[in-house]
C-alpha positions in Angstrom: 91.8 84.7 95.7 94.5 86.6 97.0 93.2 90.1 98.3 95.7 92.8 97.0 97.4 95.1 100.4 96.0 98.4 101.0 97.7 101.0 99.3 100.7 102.7 101.5 99.3 106.0 102.4 101.4 109.5 102.4 100.8 112.4 103.7 103.5 115.2 101.9 104.3 118.4 103.5 106.1 121.2 102.0 105.9 124.5 101.4 106.2 124.6 97.6 103.3 124.1 96.0 105.0 122.9 92.9 106.9 120.2 95.3 103.6 119.0 96.4 102.3 118.4 93.2 105.1 116.9 92.0 105.4 114.1 94.4 101.8 113.9 94.5 101.3 112.9 90.9 104.2 110.4 90.6 103.3 108.8 94.0 99.6 108.7 93.1 100.8 106.6 89.8 102.3 104.2 92.0 99.6 101.3 92.0 100.5 100.2 95.7 100.8 104.2 96.7 97.9 106.7 97.7 99.0 110.5 98.5 95.7 111.1 101.7 96.8 114.4 102.2 99.0 117.5 101.5 99.9 120.3 104.1 102.0 123.9 103.3 103.6 124.6 106.5 104.5 122.4 109.4 101.3 123.1 112.2 99.3 121.8 109.2 101.2 118.7 108.9 100.9 117.7 112.5 97.1 118.5 112.4 96.6 116.3 109.2 99.1 113.4 110.2 97.5 112.9 113.8 93.9 113.0 112.4 94.9 111.1 108.7 97.3 108.6 110.8 99.0 108.2 107.3 101.6 105.4 107.0 104.3 107.5 105.9 105.1 111.5 106.1 107.2 113.2 103.8 107.9 116.3 105.6 110.4 119.1 104.5 112.2 120.5 106.9 111.9 124.3 106.0 108.1 124.9 106.4 106.4 128.5 108.0 104.7 128.0 111.1 106.3 125.0 112.4 109.4 123.7 110.8 110.0 120.0 109.9 112.0 119.0 112.6 109.7 120.0 115.0 107.0 118.3 113.5 108.8 115.5 113.2 109.1 115.6 117.4 105.6 115.9 117.5 104.8 112.9 115.2 107.8 110.4 115.8 109.4 111.5 119.0 110.4 109.9 122.2 107.5 110.9 123.9 105.2 110.0 121.2 103.1 107.0 122.2 101.9 105.7 118.8 104.7 107.3 116.4 104.3 108.0 112.8 106.7 106.9 110.1 108.8 110.0 109.1 110.7 110.6 106.0 112.6 114.0 106.4 113.2 115.8 103.0 116.2 117.7 102.5 118.8 119.2 100.5 121.8 118.2 102.6 123.4 121.4 103.1 123.3 121.7 107.1 124.2 118.9 109.2 122.5 120.3 112.2 119.3 119.2 110.4 120.8 115.6 110.5 121.0 115.7 113.9 117.9 117.4 114.7 115.9 114.8 112.3 117.9 111.8 113.9 117.0 112.5 117.5 113.4 113.9 116.8 112.4 110.3 115.5 112.5 110.3 111.8 113.4 106.7 110.2 114.9 108.3 107.0 116.1 111.2 105.0 115.5 111.8 101.4 117.4 114.5 99.2 114.9 116.6 97.2 116.8 116.2 93.9 116.7 112.2 94.4 114.5 111.6 91.7 110.9 109.8 90.9 112.0 106.5 91.7 114.0 107.1 95.0 111.0 108.6 96.0 108.4 106.0 96.0 111.4 103.4 97.1 111.9 105.4 100.0 108.3 105.5 100.9 107.9 102.0 100.2 111.0 101.3 102.6 109.6 103.7 105.3 106.2 101.8 105.3 107.9 98.6 105.7 110.1 99.7 108.3 113.2 98.7 106.4 116.3 101.2 105.2 115.5 104.4 104.0 116.8 105.8 100.6 119.8 104.9 99.0 123.1 104.0 100.8 124.7 106.7 99.2 122.4 109.3 101.3 122.2 107.2 104.2 125.9 106.5 104.2 126.8 110.4 103.4 124.7 111.6 106.3 126.3 109.2 109.0 129.7 110.1 108.0 128.9 113.5 108.5 127.7 112.7 111.6 130.5 111.0 112.8 132.8 113.6 111.7 131.1 116.1 113.5 130.7 114.2 116.4 134.6 113.8 116.7 135.0 117.5 115.9 132.5 119.0 118.2 131.2 116.9 120.2 128.5 119.0 121.9 126.9 119.7 118.8 125.9 116.1 117.8 123.3 114.0 120.0 123.7 111.2 122.0 123.9 107.9 120.2 122.2 104.5 121.5 124.2 102.8 124.5 125.0 99.3 124.1 123.3 97.6 127.0 124.7 94.0 126.4 127.3 92.7 123.8 126.6 91.9 120.4 127.1 88.7 119.1 129.3 88.5 116.2 126.1 87.7 113.8 124.5 90.9 115.3 127.6 92.9 114.6 127.5 91.6 111.0 124.1 92.6 110.5 124.9 96.4 112.1 128.0 97.1 110.1 125.5 96.2 106.8 122.8 98.2 108.1 125.2 101.0 108.7 126.4 100.5 104.9 122.6 101.2 103.6 121.8 97.5 102.9 118.3 97.0 103.0 117.1 93.4 105.1 116.9 91.4 101.5 120.4 92.6 100.9 122.3 91.9 104.5 120.0 87.9 104.2 121.8 87.4 100.9 125.0 88.7 102.2 125.2 86.8 105.0 123.4 83.8 103.9 120.2 83.5 106.1 116.5 83.7 105.5 115.0 87.6 106.0 113.3 86.5 109.0 116.4 85.7 110.6 117.9 89.5 109.8 114.3 90.9 111.2 115.5 88.6 114.3 118.7 90.2 114.8 117.6 93.8 114.4 115.0 93.4 116.9 117.5 92.1 119.5 120.0 94.9 118.3 117.4 97.5 118.8 116.6 96.3 122.2 120.6 96.2 123.1 121.2 99.3 122.2 117.9 100.7 122.8 117.2 102.4 119.4 113.9 103.4 118.4 114.8 102.4 114.4 117.6 101.1 112.1 118.9 104.8 111.5 119.9 105.3 115.0 121.6 101.7 114.7 123.4 102.9 111.9 124.3 106.0 113.7 125.7 104.1 116.4 127.9 101.4 114.6 129.6 104.6 112.4 130.3 106.9 116.1 131.9 103.6 117.7 133.9 102.4 114.5 131.9 99.4 113.9 132.4 100.4 110.0 134.9 103.0 108.6 134.8 105.3 105.5 135.5 102.9 102.1 133.7 99.8 103.6 
């Protein structure tokens, strides 16, 4: 008899009680997701996340005491020994939020008005280490990142640096990651197995020194590996 996998444990941090309640109501209704903690400010979010060690942290950006970007750095930043998976919740109104979240270690972005179905998909994707939210969100964010880098280079964060040339197949995988494809979609499009895609991604991360697929995608957009309209 197959033992069912334990549910994905989620922390929700938002200063609006109505948002937290709505997120919890829908996520707790999913058979594979359970909300283990709620926080109304950034300091509480960091404290609860460190204590509960949830599989996924959903962090709002604008919170009292400690904003979501600072909380992300504390939970998933480059200096964190055992980083948590953080999805930053944003209204997509300020590009600098994108930069801060990306460099702070966030592994994805979610628009507050994305709807409950995408919320659950984002949580599952984060827990699996896969691409996060929909291609439209990921690609829009990365296009803005690319445009801002070209226009105001000092405002944008440094992208990962390629330490070793990519193989042709790795370049194909990188391009599809930048377009917001999931691992399963990449496997289908390239006619390879899911394990092969994961192997290529691991190799790309080493060559780029990237922490996650969001940084891989950012590098691809900033270095012309994919173009708007691709």
